[in-house]
C-alpha positions in Angstrom: -15.2 -22.6 96.3 -15.6 -25.5 93.8 -18.9 -25.7 92.0 -21.5 -28.5 93.1 -19.8 -30.8 90.8 -16.3 -30.9 89.2 -16.6 -30.1 85.4 -14.6 -32.4 83.1 -13.5 -32.1 79.4 -13.0 -35.5 77.9 -11.0 -35.4 74.5 -12.0 -38.3 72.3 -15.3 -40.2 71.7 -13.8 -43.6 71.2 -14.0 -46.7 73.5 -12.2 -44.8 76.3 -14.2 -41.6 75.9 -17.5 -43.6 76.1 -16.3 -45.6 79.2 -15.3 -42.3 80.9 -18.6 -40.5 79.8 -20.6 -43.5 81.6 -18.4 -43.3 84.8 -18.9 -39.4 84.7 -22.6 -39.6 84.1 -23.2 -42.2 86.8 -21.2 -39.9 89.4 -23.4 -37.0 88.4 -20.5 -34.8 87.0 -20.6 -32.0 84.5 -18.8 -33.1 81.5 -18.4 -32.6 77.7 -16.8 -35.1 75.1 -15.1 -33.5 72.3 -14.2 -35.5 69.0 -12.9 -34.2 65.7 -15.4 -36.7 64.0 -19.1 -36.6 63.5 -20.0 -39.2 66.2 -18.7 -41.9 68.7 -16.4 -44.6 67.8 -12.8 -43.3 67.8 -10.4 -45.5 65.7 -13.4 -47.6 64.7 -14.9 -44.6 63.0 -11.7 -43.4 61.4 -10.4 -46.9 60.1 -12.7 -48.0 57.5 -10.3 -49.7 55.3 -11.4 -52.8 53.5 -11.1 -56.0 55.8 -10.8 -53.8 58.9 -11.4 -56.0 62.0 -10.3 -56.5 65.5 -7.6 -58.8 66.6 -9.1 -59.4 70.1 -12.0 -61.8 70.3 -15.4 -59.9 70.2 -16.7 -61.2 73.5 -13.5 -59.6 75.1 -13.5 -56.8 73.2 -16.6 -55.2 74.8 -17.6 -53.5 77.9 -18.0 -55.8 80.9 -21.2 -54.0 81.8 -22.6 -54.2 78.2 -22.1 -57.6 76.8 -23.2 -58.3 73.3 -25.0 -61.6 72.8 -25.0 -61.2 69.1 -21.5 -60.7 67.8 -21.5 -62.3 64.3 -18.0 -64.0 64.8 -15.2 -64.6 66.8 -13.4 -61.4 65.6 -15.7 -58.6 64.7 -15.3 -56.4 61.6 -15.1 -52.6 61.9 -18.9 -51.9 61.1 -20.0 -54.1 63.8 -17.6 -52.8 66.4 -18.8 -49.2 65.4 -22.3 -50.1 65.7 -21.8 -51.6 69.2 -19.9 -48.5 70.5 -22.5 -46.2 69.1 -25.2 -48.2 70.6 -23.6 -48.4 74.1 -23.0 -44.5 74.0 -26.7 -44.0 73.0 -27.9 -46.4 76.0 -26.2 -44.2 78.4 -27.1 -41.0 77.1 -24.0 -39.8 76.0 -25.2 -37.9 72.8 -26.3 -34.9 74.8 -22.4 -34.5 76.3 -20.9 -34.7 72.7 -19.4 -31.9 70.9 -18.6 -33.4 67.4 -16.4 -31.8 64.7 -14.3 -30.2 67.5 -10.6 -31.0 67.4 -8.6 -29.9 70.6 -5.1 -28.8 69.7 -4.1 -27.1 72.9 -4.7 -27.7 76.6 -3.4 -25.3 79.2 -3.4 -25.2 82.8 -3.8 -22.0 85.0 -1.9 -21.9 88.4 -4.0 -18.9 89.4 -7.5 -20.0 88.4 -6.8 -23.7 89.0 -8.5 -24.7 85.8 -7.9 -26.0 82.3 -8.5 -24.3 79.1 -9.1 -26.4 76.1 -8.5 -24.7 72.8 -10.0 -26.0 69.6 -8.4 -25.8 66.1 -10.7 -22.9 65.4 -9.5 -21.0 68.4 -12.6 -21.5 70.7 -11.7 -21.9 74.3 -13.5 -24.1 76.8 -12.7 -24.2 80.5 -12.9 -27.2 83.0 -11.8 -28.1 86.3 -10.4 -31.4 85.1 -9.4 -33.1 81.7 -9.3 -36.6 80.5 -7.3 -37.4 77.4 -9.1 -40.3 75.7 -7.3 -39.9 72.2 -5.4 -43.2 72.9 -2.0 -44.1 71.2 -3.6 -45.0 67.6 -4.4 -41.4 67.1 -1.9 -39.9 64.5 -1.1 -41.8 61.3 2.6 -42.2 60.8 3.5 -41.3 57.0 7.0 -41.8 56.0 9.0 -38.9 54.7 9.9 -40.3 51.3 11.7 -37.9 48.8 9.6 -36.8 45.9 6.2 -37.5 47.4 4.7 -34.4 46.2 5.7 -35.1 42.6 3.4 -38.3 42.5 0.5 -37.5 40.2 -1.7 -40.3 41.5 -3.5 -40.7 44.9 -1.8 -41.1 48.0 -3.4 -41.9 51.6 -2.8 -43.6 54.7 -5.0 -46.8 55.5 -6.5 -44.8 58.6 -7.9 -42.1 56.1 -9.1 -44.5 53.4 -10.3 -42.8 50.2 -13.5 -44.2 49.3 -14.4 -41.9 46.7 -12.7 -44.1 44.1 -12.0 -48.0 44.2 -8.6 -49.4 43.7 -10.2 -52.0 41.4 -8.5 -52.1 38.1 -5.6 -49.9 39.4 -2.0 -50.4 39.8 -1.5 -50.1 43.7 1.5 -49.9 45.9 1.1 -50.8 49.5 3.9 -49.5 51.6 4.2 -51.3 55.0 3.3 -54.8 56.3 1.7 -54.0 59.6 -1.6 -54.9 61.3 -3.6 -52.9 58.8 -1.9 -54.0 55.8 -2.5 -57.7 56.4 -6.2 -57.0 56.4 -6.7 -54.5 53.5 -4.1 -56.1 51.1 -5.8 -59.4 51.0 -9.1 -57.6 50.7 -8.2 -55.5 47.6 -5.7 -57.7 45.9 -7.8 -59.7 43.6 -9.4 -56.7 42.0 -6.3 -54.6 41.3 -4.6 -54.7 38.0 -1.5 -55.1 40.1 -0.7 -54.8 43.7 3.0 -54.3 44.8 3.5 -54.7 48.5 6.6 -52.9 49.8 8.1 -54.6 52.9 10.8 -53.3 55.1 10.7 -55.8 57.7 8.8 -59.2 57.5 6.3 -60.1 60.1 5.2 -63.3 62.0 1.8 -64.3 61.1 -0.4 -66.9 63.1 -3.5 -68.7 61.5 -6.7 -66.6 62.6 -9.4 -69.0 63.8 -12.4 -67.0 63.1 -15.8 -68.7 63.3 -19.3 -67.3 62.9 -21.8 -67.7 65.8 -24.8 -69.7 65.0 -28.3 -68.4 65.4 -28.6 -71.2 68.4 -25.5 -69.6 70.2 -26.9 -66.1 69.8 -30.2 -67.3 71.5 -28.3 -69.1 74.3 -26.2 -65.9 74.9 -29.4 -63.8 74.9 -31.4 -66.2 77.0 -28.4 -67.1 79.3 -26.0 -64.3 79.9 -24.0 -66.5 82.0 -23.0 -68.6 78.8 -21.7 -65.3 77.1 -19.8 -64.4 80.3 -18.2 -67.9 80.5 -16.9 -67.5 76.8 -15.6 -64.1 77.7 -13.8 -65.5 81.0 -12.2 -68.3 79.0 -10.6 -65.6 76.5 -9.8 -63.3 79.3 -8.0 -66.2 81.2 -5.9 -67.0 78.1 -4.8 -63.6 77.8 -3.9 -63.2 81.6 -1.9 -66.3 81.5 0.3 -65.1 78.5 3.9 -64.5 79.0 6.1 -62.1 77.2 9.5 -63.2 78.3 11.9 -63.8 75.3 13.0 -67.1 76.7 9.4 -68.2 77.8 7.9 -71.4 76.3 5.0 -69.5 74.9 7.4 -67.2 72.9 9.4 -70.2 71.5 6.1 -72.1 70.6 4.4 -69.0 69.1 7.5 -68.6 67.0 7.6 -72.2 65.7 3.7 -72.2 65.0 4.4 -69.0 63.0 7.3 -70.6 61.1 5.5 -73.7 60.6 2.6 -72.0 59.1 4.7 -69.9 56.9 6.3 -73.2 55.5 3.1 -74.6 54.8 1.5 -71.8 53.1 4.6 -70.5 51.1 5.9 -73.0 48.7 8.5 -70.7 46.9 11.8 -70.8 48.9 12.8 -67.5 47.8 9.4 -65.8 48.7 9.4 -67.7 51.9 12.9 -66.3 52.8 11.7 -62.7 52.2 8.8 -63.3 54.5 10.7 -64.9 57.3 11.5 -62.6 60.3 14.9 -62.6 62.4 13.2 -61.9 65.7 10.9 -63.8 68.0 7.1 -63.8 67.9 5.8 -61.2 69.9 8.3 -58.7 69.6 6.2 -56.9 67.1 2.5 -56.8 67.3 1.0 -60.4 67.1 -0.8 -60.7 63.8 -3.2 -63.3 62.6 -4.6 -64.1 59.1 -5.4 -66.9 56.9 -5.4 -64.7 53.7 -2.0 -62.8 53.9 0.3 -65.6 52.5 -2.1 -66.9 49.8 -2.3 -63.3 48.5 1.3 -63.6 47.3 0.5 -66.5 45.3 -1.8 -64.4 43.0 -0.4 -63.6 39.6 -1.2 -59.8 40.1 0.5 -59.5 43.4 4.4 -59.0 44.1 6.5 -58.5 47.3 9.3 -55.9 47.1 11.9 -56.0 49.7 14.4 -53.5 48.0 14.3 -50.3 50.0 12.1 -47.3 48.6 14.6 -44.4 47.4 12.0 -41.8 46.2 8.6 -41.3 44.7 8.4 -40.3 41.1 5.6 -38.6 39.1 4.3 -42.1 38.3 5.3 -44.3 41.0 7.7 -45.8 43.4 11.6 -46.1 42.6 13.5 -48.4 44.8 17.3 -48.3 45.6 18.2 -50.4 42.7 16.7 -47.9 40.3 13.7 -49.7 39.2 10.6 -47.5 38.9 7.3 -49.3 40.0 4.5 -47.5 38.0 1.4 -47.3 40.1 -1.9 -45.3 40.1 -2.5 -45.3 43.9 -0.2 -45.5 47.0 -1.5 -46.7 50.3 0.5 -46.1 53.4 -0.1 -48.9 55.8 2.5 -47.6 58.0 0.8 -47.5 61.3 0.6 -44.7 63.8 2.9 -42.6 65.9 2.1 -44.9 68.9 5.0 -44.1 71.0 4.8 -40.4 70.6 1.7 -40.0 73.0 -0.6 -37.0 72.6 1.3 -35.9 69.5 -1.9 -34.1 68.3 -2.2 -32.1 71.3 -0.1 -29.4 73.1 -0.4 -29.8 76.9 1.0 -27.1 79.3 0.8 -27.8 83.0 2.0 -26.1 86.0 4.4 -23.1 85.5 3.8 -23.4 81.8 5.7 -26.6 81.5 5.2 -28.5 78.3 4.4 -32.1 78.2 6.1 -32.9 75.0 9.4 -31.4 76.5 8.9 -33.5 79.7 8.6 -36.6 77.5 11.4 -35.9 75.1 13.1 -39.2 76.3 9.9 -41.2 76.1 6.5 -40.8 77.6 5.9 -42.0 81.1 3.0 -41.7 83.7 1.7 -43.0 87.0 -0.3 -46.0 86.1 -0.5 -44.9 82.7 -3.0 -42.3 84.0 -1.4 -39.1 85.7 1.7 -37.1 85.2 3.5 -35.0 87.8 3.1 -31.3 87.2 -0.1 -31.7 85.5 -3.0 -31.3 88.1 -6.4 -32.6 87.3 -5.2 -34.1 84.0 -5.8 -38.0 83.3 -5.1 -40.0 80.3 -6.9 -43.3 79.0 -4.6 -45.8 77.1 -1.7 -43.7 78.4 2.0 -44.9 78.6 2.6 -48.6 79.4 -1.0 -49.8 79.3 -1.0 -51.6 76.2 -0.6 -55.2 75.0 -1.6 -57.7 77.7 -5.4 -57.7 77.6 -8.2 -56.2 75.7 -7.9 -52.4 76.0 -11.4 -52.2 76.8 -10.8 -53.9 80.1 -7.9 -51.4 80.6 -10.3 -48.6 79.9 -12.6 -49.8 82.6 -9.9 -50.1 85.1 -8.5 -46.5 84.3 -12.2 -45.0 84.2 -13.0 -46.5 87.4 -9.7 -45.1 88.9 -10.1 -41.7 87.4 -13.8 -41.6 88.8 -12.6 -42.7 92.4 -10.0 -39.7 92.4 -12.7 -37.4 91.4 -15.0 -38.6 94.1 -12.2 -38.2 96.6 -11.7 -34.5 95.5 -15.3 -33.9 95.8 -15.5 -35.4 99.1 -12.6 -33.5 100.5 -13.5 -30.2 98.8 -10.2 -30.1 96.9 -9.8 -28.0 93.8 -6.8 -30.0 92.4 -5.1 -33.2 92.7 -1.6 -34.3 91.5 0.6 -37.3 91.5 3.9 -36.7 93.2 7.1 -36.9 91.1 8.6 -39.4 93.5 5.6 -41.6 93.0 5.8 -41.4 89.3 9.5 -42.2 89.3 9.2 -45.1 91.6 6.3 -46.6 89.5 8.1 -46.0 86.1 11.5 -47.5 87.5 9.6 -50.5 88.4 8.0 -50.8 85.0 11.2 -50.4 83.2 12.9 -53.0 85.4 10.2 -55.4 84.6 10.8 -54.9 80.8 14.2 -56.6 81.2 14.0 -60.0 79.4 10.8 -59.1 77.7 10.4 -59.9 73.9 9.5 -56.3 73.1 13.3 -55.5 73.5 14.2 -58.2 70.8 13.7 -55.9 67.7 12.7 -52.5 66.6 9.0 -52.0 66.9 6.5 -49.1 67.6 6.4 -50.2 71.3 9.6 -48.3 71.9 10.7 -44.5 71.8 13.7 -43.6 69.8 15.7 -43.6 73.2 15.0 -47.4 73.3 12.7 -47.3 76.3 9.5 -49.4 75.8 6.8 -46.7 76.3 3.6 -48.6 75.3 3.6 -52.0 76.9 2.5 -53.0 80.2 4.7 -55.7 81.7 2.0 -57.0 84.2 -1.2 -58.7 83.8 -4.3 -56.8 83.2 -5.9 -58.0 86.5 -2.8 -56.9 88.4 -3.1 -53.4 86.9 -6.9 -53.3 87.7 -6.2 -54.3 91.2 -3.4 -51.7 91.8 -5.6 -48.9 90.4 -8.7 -49.7 92.9 -7.5 -47.1 95.4 -5.2 -44.0 96.0 -1.9 -45.0 97.7 -1.2 -42.6 100.6 1.5 -40.2 100.0 1.4 -40.6 96.0 -0.8 -37.7 95.7 -1.2 -34.0 96.7 -4.7 -32.7 97.2 -4.8 -28.9 97.3 -7.7 -26.3 97.9 
């Protein structure tokens, strides 16, 4: 017989883990949230690099049930977002369920005991009836394998693990990569460095960032009249929902031309402008916004290097033309292993099957949430849930979905629930068919697995995803005692 309430292990205490914890607490479930860090916040706890901010407007990048009337500006910075997440976790009493400083390395299902065992890095074991992975897709930093890296005598660190022990002020700095993190920290540190060399492999489209502070009057209005804050949130939500990601869409053409004209206005040097001009349509890579990125390259102590990196030396970076760029610190702004889902955890399902093997051609799941052969195992920010709306909205959709499934299990006295292989195949065939003609296929990006399959992006609107996860489709699941 099952215990009075299903026990659930949640891996990750970021925005997804908090949303899941709130659902489980409201349902009266027995649950524990594990995180390798010392508190709540997830990516907003780990990513503390200078200039770190969200690229989704603050009023949408928040829970629908916990609107914040006092966001400081359109796009909140990291400390403010972290404080918001911590406050929500506190309001809902999640601290009592948190196991900090606890990294989960292995998750194993027992066919005989019908339970999951979570194994920590220290070898400790914790058993649960169900598991929710809330590690997300921006969990494992991607560090390029550059020859000679161990020879370098200076500092090397990834932007997601920023070394705050010593400032980069007065140093010669190399920044490798030009993605979402780099366009924030490069302008933030550039002026104080002795020299900053930005190593670019592929240029990116940049749109101007319209980031305005909210006034005290607006804060008072949002607090006094929550409908005003909701109206602003709805306007932003609708703008995201009406977006098109078709490569031939008017929006794609207009976004590309906007970014091109912005580049031409901000970069006068034709040679530099040519180096900064992408050869793919806007939207193929993650859309980025900044008013500081282009002006940074006009600074006398900043240079853009587009020659390929050959190796690291004792004293810096050597490019393929033989030039050695001497630096004190190397920063990897090279993103995450986003398409390599659950790279930090070994998951073993029915019959000892290994999730990493099942995903060798690219991760896939049923509504980004369940995988055939892995009973009572759920994911947040799983395959094909990214890109079309605030991930907080998607978290709410998925956690409501998972809570509903657990409630159905409880109501029926089932010990296990599993999505069928046919249901998973049908859904993912549909998802991949919907990728045809999308802008994400127009270049190389982190959305795609090496096999070529787009594994991160959702080709539908957020609202459609929410509606489709409101109930369990008959025949798509197997419930067992």
